C-alpha positions in Angstrom: -29.4 -42.4 70.2 -26.8 -42.7 67.5 -24.3 -40.8 65.3 -24.9 -40.5 61.7 -21.7 -39.5 59.8 -22.4 -37.8 56.5 -19.8 -37.7 53.7 -19.3 -35.2 50.8 -21.2 -36.7 48.2 -19.7 -37.6 44.6 -21.1 -34.4 42.6 -20.4 -35.9 39.0 -18.0 -35.2 36.3 -14.9 -36.6 38.0 -14.9 -34.3 40.8 -12.7 -35.3 43.3 -12.7 -32.3 45.6 -14.8 -29.5 46.6 -14.8 -26.2 48.3 -17.5 -25.7 51.2 -18.6 -22.0 50.1 -21.3 -21.8 52.8 -22.6 -23.8 55.9 -26.5 -23.2 56.5 -26.6 -25.1 59.9 -24.4 -24.7 62.9 -23.5 -27.4 65.6 -26.6 -27.7 68.0 -29.1 -27.0 65.0 -31.8 -29.6 64.7 -32.5 -30.4 61.2 -35.0 -32.3 58.9 -34.3 -34.6 56.2 -33.6 -32.9 52.8 -33.0 -29.6 54.7 -30.5 -27.1 52.6 -27.5 -27.4 55.0 -24.4 -26.6 52.9 -23.6 -24.8 49.5 -20.6 -26.7 47.8 -18.4 -24.9 45.0 -17.4 -27.6 42.2 -15.7 -26.6 38.8 -19.1 -25.4 37.2 -21.4 -24.2 39.8 -22.8 -23.9 43.1 -24.4 -27.2 44.5 -26.7 -27.2 47.4 -26.4 -30.1 50.0 -28.9 -31.5 51.8 -29.4 -33.5 54.9 -29.8 -37.1 54.6 -31.8 -37.7 58.0 -33.4 -36.0 60.6 -31.1 -35.1 63.8 -29.0 -32.9 65.6 -25.8 -31.4 64.2 -22.8 -32.6 66.6 -20.0 -31.7 64.3 -18.9 -29.7 60.9 -15.7 -31.3 59.0 -14.3 -27.8 58.2 -15.0 -23.9 58.2 -16.4 -22.3 54.7 -13.8 -21.5 52.4 -12.0 -25.1 52.9 -11.8 -27.7 50.3 -12.8 -31.3 51.3 -12.3 -34.3 49.1 -15.0 -36.5 47.9 -15.8 -39.2 50.2 -14.7 -37.4 53.6 -16.9 -36.7 56.4 -18.7 -33.5 55.8 -21.2 -33.2 58.7 -22.1 -35.5 61.7 -25.5 -35.9 63.2 -27.0 -37.3 66.5 -29.9 -39.2 65.3 -32.8 -41.5 66.8 -31.7 -45.4 66.7 -28.3 -46.5 65.9 -27.1 -44.2 63.2 -24.3 -45.4 60.8 -21.2 -45.1 63.2 -20.6 -47.9 65.7 -20.2 -47.0 69.3 -16.7 -45.8 70.0 -15.8 -46.0 66.3 -13.8 -42.9 65.1 -15.5 -41.1 62.5 -14.2 -40.5 58.9 -10.9 -38.7 58.9 -10.0 -35.8 59.4 -11.6 -35.1 62.6 -14.2 -32.5 62.0 -13.8 -28.9 63.8 -16.9 -28.0 65.8 -18.3 -24.7 65.9 -20.3 -22.7 68.5 -22.1 -20.8 65.5 -22.1 -21.1 61.9 -18.8 -20.3 60.4 -18.7 -17.0 58.0 -17.2 -17.2 54.7 -13.5 -16.1 54.9 -13.2 -12.4 54.5 -12.2 -11.5 50.9 -15.2 -14.0 49.6 -18.5 -13.3 48.9 -19.6 -16.7 50.6 -23.1 -17.0 49.3 -22.5 -18.9 45.7 -19.8 -17.6 43.7 -22.2 -17.3 40.8 -22.6 -15.2 37.5 -23.0 -12.2 35.9 -22.4 -10.0 32.8 -21.5 -6.5 32.5 -22.5 -7.2 29.1 -19.1 -8.1 28.0 -16.5 -10.6 29.8 -13.4 -12.1 30.2 -12.0 -15.6 29.1 -12.5 -19.0 30.6 -10.6 -21.9 30.9 -10.8 -25.5 31.9 -9.7 -26.7 35.3 -7.5 -29.8 36.5 -6.6 -30.8 39.7 -3.0 -29.4 40.8 -1.6 -30.2 44.3 -2.2 -33.0 46.4 -5.9 -33.4 47.6 -5.0 -35.3 50.7 -2.5 -32.8 52.0 -4.9 -30.0 51.5 -7.8 -32.0 53.2 -5.8 -33.1 56.2 -4.7 -29.6 56.9 -8.2 -28.1 56.6 -9.2 -28.7 60.6 -6.0 -26.5 61.7 -6.8 -24.1 59.1 -10.3 -23.9 60.2 -9.3 -23.9 63.8 -6.9 -20.9 63.2 -9.5 -19.0 61.5 -11.7 -19.5 64.7 -9.3 -18.1 67.0 -6.7 -15.9 64.8 -6.8 -12.6 63.0 -9.4 -12.0 60.1 -8.4 -13.4 56.7 -8.1 -10.1 55.0 -5.5 -8.2 57.1 -5.9 -4.2 57.5 -3.3 -2.0 55.7 -0.6 -1.1 58.1 -0.4 2.7 58.5 2.7 4.5 57.3 5.4 4.9 59.9 5.2 8.0 61.8 7.7 10.6 61.6 10.6 10.3 64.3 13.2 12.4 66.2 16.0 12.8 63.4 19.9 12.4 65.1 22.2 14.0 62.2 24.7 16.7 61.7 23.9 20.3 60.5 25.6 19.6 57.4 23.3 16.3 56.5 20.2 18.6 57.5 21.4 21.3 55.1 22.0 19.1 52.4 18.3 17.3 52.8 16.7 20.7 52.8 18.6 21.3 49.1 17.6 18.1 48.1 14.1 18.1 49.3 14.3 15.2 51.4 12.2 14.6 54.5 14.9 13.3 57.0 12.3 11.4 59.4 12.1 8.9 56.4 15.8 8.2 56.1 17.0 5.1 57.7 20.0 5.8 60.0 23.0 3.5 60.3 24.5 5.2 63.4 24.2 4.8 66.8 20.3 5.4 67.9 19.4 5.9 64.2 21.8 8.7 63.6 22.0 9.5 59.8 25.1 10.4 58.2 26.0 11.4 54.6 26.3 7.6 53.6 22.6 7.1 54.7 21.3 9.9 52.7 23.2 8.8 49.8 21.7 5.4 49.9 18.2 6.7 50.4 18.5 8.9 47.2 19.9 6.4 45.2 17.2 3.7 46.2 14.4 6.1 46.6 15.3 9.0 44.1 14.4 12.5 45.3 11.3 13.0 47.3 9.0 15.8 47.7 9.7 18.1 50.8 7.8 17.0 54.1 4.1 17.4 53.7 3.8 16.0 50.2 4.7 12.9 48.9 6.0 9.8 51.3 6.5 6.3 50.7 3.8 3.9 51.9 4.2 0.6 53.8 1.7 -2.0 54.8 0.0 -5.0 52.7 -3.1 -7.0 53.0 -3.5 -11.0 52.3 -6.9 -11.9 50.6 -7.6 -15.7 50.4 -8.3 -16.9 46.8 -11.3 -19.0 47.4 -14.7 -20.0 46.0 -15.3 -18.8 42.1 -11.9 -16.9 42.2 -10.1 -20.0 43.0 -11.7 -22.1 40.3 -11.0 -19.3 37.9 -7.3 -19.1 38.8 -7.0 -22.8 38.5 -8.5 -23.2 35.2 -6.5 -20.2 33.4 -3.2 -22.1 35.0 -4.4 -25.3 33.5 -5.1 -23.6 30.1 -2.1 -21.8 29.4 0.2 -24.5 30.7 -1.3 -27.0 28.6 -2.6 -25.7 25.3 -0.2 -23.9 22.9 -2.1 -20.7 22.1 -1.9 -18.8 19.1 -3.7 -15.5 18.5 -5.0 -14.1 15.1 -6.4 -10.2 14.9 -8.3 -8.7 12.4 -10.2 -5.6 11.9 -13.8 -5.6 10.8 -16.0 -2.7 9.1 -19.3 -3.2 10.8 -20.9 0.2 9.4 -23.4 -1.7 7.3 -24.4 -4.5 10.4 -24.6 -1.3 12.7 -27.2 0.4 10.2 -29.1 -3.0 10.0 -29.0 -3.4 13.8 -30.4 0.0 14.5 -33.2 -0.3 12.0 -34.2 -3.8 13.4 -34.1 -2.3 17.0 -36.3 0.8 15.7 -38.9 -1.8 14.4 -39.0 -4.5 16.8 -41.7 -5.7 18.8 -42.5 -5.0 22.4 -41.9 -8.9 23.0 -38.5 -8.9 21.2 -35.2 -8.2 23.0 -32.9 -5.2 22.0 -30.4 -6.6 19.7 -26.5 -6.0 20.4 -23.7 -7.3 18.4 -23.4 -10.7 19.7 -26.4 -12.1 18.3 -25.1 -11.5 14.6 -22.0 -12.6 15.2 -23.3 -16.2 16.6 -25.5 -16.3 13.4 -22.5 -15.6 11.3 -20.4 -18.3 13.4 -23.5 -21.0 12.5 -22.7 -20.2 8.8 -19.0 -20.6 8.7 -17.9 -23.3 11.3 -19.0 -26.3 9.3 -16.4 -25.5 7.1 -13.9 -25.5 9.9 -15.0 -28.5 12.0 -11.7 -28.4 14.0 -12.8 -25.1 15.3 -16.2 -26.2 16.9 -14.6 -29.0 19.0 -13.5 -30.6 21.9 -9.6 -31.6 22.4 -9.3 -34.3 25.3 -5.4 -33.9 26.0 -5.2 -37.5 28.0 -6.7 -39.3 25.3 -5.7 -37.2 22.4 -8.9 -37.3 20.5 -10.6 -34.5 18.9 -14.3 -34.3 18.7 -15.8 -32.4 16.3 -19.4 -31.5 16.9 -22.4 -30.7 14.2 -24.1 -28.8 17.1 -23.0 -25.5 17.7 -23.1 -24.7 21.8 -21.7 -21.4 22.3 -20.4 -20.2 25.3 -20.9 -16.5 26.5 -17.8 -15.4 28.6 -19.7 -13.7 31.2 -18.1 -11.3 34.0 -19.4 -11.4 37.6 -19.4 -9.7 40.9 -17.2 -12.8 41.9 -15.4 -13.6 39.0 -15.9 -15.3 35.0 -18.7 -17.7 34.3 -19.4 -19.2 30.7 -23.2 -19.8 30.3 -23.8 -21.7 27.1 -26.5 -20.6 24.4 -27.2 -24.1 23.2 -27.9 -25.4 19.5 -27.3 -21.9 17.8 -27.6 -23.5 14.7 -31.3 -24.0 15.2 -32.0 -20.2 16.1 -33.1 -17.2 14.2 -31.7 -13.9 15.2 -34.4 -13.1 17.7 -34.5 -16.3 19.3 -30.3 -16.1 19.7 -30.9 -12.5 21.2 -33.5 -14.2 23.8 -31.6 -17.0 24.6 -28.4 -14.9 25.1 -30.5 -12.7 27.3 -31.7 -15.2 29.3 -28.7 -17.4 30.0 -26.8 -14.2 30.8 -29.6 -12.7 33.1 -29.6 -16.1 35.1 -25.9 -16.0 35.5 -26.3 -12.4 36.9 -28.8 -13.6 39.3 -26.9 -16.6 40.5 -29.5 -18.9 39.0 -27.5 -20.9 36.4 -27.6 -24.5 36.6 -25.0 -26.9 36.3 -26.0 -28.0 33.1 -26.4 -24.4 31.8 -22.3 -23.8 32.4 -20.8 -26.7 30.4 -20.9 -28.4 27.5 -20.0 -25.2 25.2 -18.3 -26.0 21.7 -16.7 -22.7 21.2 -16.6 -19.3 22.9 -17.3 -15.7 22.7 -15.9 -13.0 25.0 -16.4 -9.3 24.8 -14.7 -6.3 26.7 -17.4 -4.2 24.8 -17.3 -0.5 25.7 -14.3 -1.2 28.1 -12.5 -0.6 24.6 -8.9 -1.9 23.7 -7.4 -2.5 20.3 -6.8 -6.2 20.7 -7.0 -8.9 23.4 -5.5 -12.5 23.4 -8.1 -14.7 25.0 -7.4 -17.7 26.8 -9.3 -21.0 25.3 -11.9 -22.2 27.4 -10.6 -26.1 27.5 -11.4 -28.3 26.2 -12.5 -26.3 23.3 -10.1 -25.1 20.5 -11.5 -21.5 19.8 -12.2 -18.4 21.3 -13.0 -15.5 19.6 -12.9 -12.1 21.3 -14.6 -8.8 20.5 -13.2 -5.6 21.3 -14.5 -1.9 20.9 -16.7 -0.9 18.3 -15.6 2.8 17.5 -15.5 5.4 14.4 -11.9 5.4 12.7 -11.0 7.2 9.3 -10.6 4.7 6.6 -9.3 4.6 3.1 -12.3 3.6 0.7 -11.8 3.9 -3.1 -9.0 6.4 -2.5 -11.0 8.6 -0.1 -10.9 9.2 3.5 -14.2 8.3 5.4 -15.3 7.6 8.7 -16.5 3.9 9.4 -17.6 1.9 12.4 -14.6 -0.6 13.0 -14.0 -3.2 15.4 -11.2 -5.8 15.8 -11.7 -9.5 16.2 -9.2 -11.3 18.7 -9.1 -15.3 18.2 -7.1 -17.6 20.0 -6.6 -21.3 18.9 -5.2 -24.4 20.0 -2.4 -24.9 17.7 -2.3 -28.5 18.3 -5.6 -29.0 16.2 -6.1 -25.8 14.2 -3.2 -24.7 11.8 -2.5 -20.9 11.7 -3.8 -21.0 8.0 -7.2 -22.8 9.2 -7.9 -20.1 11.9 -7.1 -17.0 9.8 -9.4 -18.4 7.4 -12.1 -18.8 9.7 -11.9 -15.3 10.9 -11.6 -13.8 7.1 -14.9 -16.0 6.5 -16.7 -14.4 9.5 -15.1 -10.7 8.3 -16.9 -11.4 5.0 -20.4 -12.2 6.5 -20.0 -9.4 9.0 -19.2 -6.5 6.6 -22.0 -7.7 4.3 -24.6 -8.6 6.8 -27.5 -9.4 4.4 -25.5 -12.6 3.5 -25.9 -14.1 7.0 -29.7 -14.5 6.4 -29.5 -15.6 2.9 -29.7 -19.5 2.7 -26.6 -21.5 1.4 -24.9 -18.0 0.6 -21.1 -18.9 0.1 -18.6 -16.7 1.8 -15.7 -15.0 -0.1 -12.3 -15.6 1.4 
């Protein structure tokens, strides 16, 4: 019998480390070649890792939720033959932590795969960059894993409020407390055995304000710690990197969608059974297709390291999608080649796949511009975070009826604000404003979206 050491493979796209989000085997399990052994979280998606050989699992490198560097030992097998590790040779560092049973994902993380969804409307995305020292984190993984085996759960319970205690104080202090509506059992005493004097009562009033009498409102104590793992950790890094490296500016404009809403309602009433229901997003996608060729720097990707701007003719629209685990951005590719119904169908397909955690890695990368929507949640305006390395993100706010002045009369119109953020390194304020104004013209006169070569008034 021999030992086979299997290292975390290179998953592509320059990934140097990945989170082991879930184990599907435990020490002592007999596995077959190509059997699913672990789920690994990358910056884009959850990847299934399979066994390279037949054998018996003898060690796992870390617990679920830990980060491992590419090229480090992931799992060790006992195999027929000599294996790939010489007798007596120490396996790759760090030494793996052996588990009697398959480790569970840490509390606070839905360990399966941090994948996908849309409440229909979403949040913002941003690109990730490595932050802290990979080697230090990986080297510390076994210790953290061992602590997780024997220590308290990762999500600590909330500490209950302190019970009422016997109060030592003078009658005059009790009288003051009654007049002020203070529960003396909540006042820290500085005297012997916790005795409360007037200075303690004054300090309590200054720090806490007047409290309700006993039996009503009381201060709370306790806290909980939740480890940030999986997709939430990826989102946190992406957001921090985008805000740290991209000089954002935002431009907000209100759009009168009364005519578009009438058109949308009419098309939905007459659509065929095989056609998807139309939301606002397909109309906005087609309007973007019409205006983006005039603003190529807004349908682009900027490489911060090489300082090269790549302007794309193809329009791949990312749809920021809120999931039960966090944000994903599935991509509707070649929107310039889709009609209204095709755009709606592809939009529905991509977001459904995200919701059901079926998105392939290729479906979650390569966008050239992103749409994000808070939909019915509302809000007058947002300042969305750019999905790096893109240069533009457009946020859709709540559609609502508002009184507007038209030709001297107050009328009720269907109004919505667009909130766009741009990378000021490559998109000037004038150009960003011109893009949104061109988009406004098309959305307020939706028939123009479908007329070939129809110019937009600025």
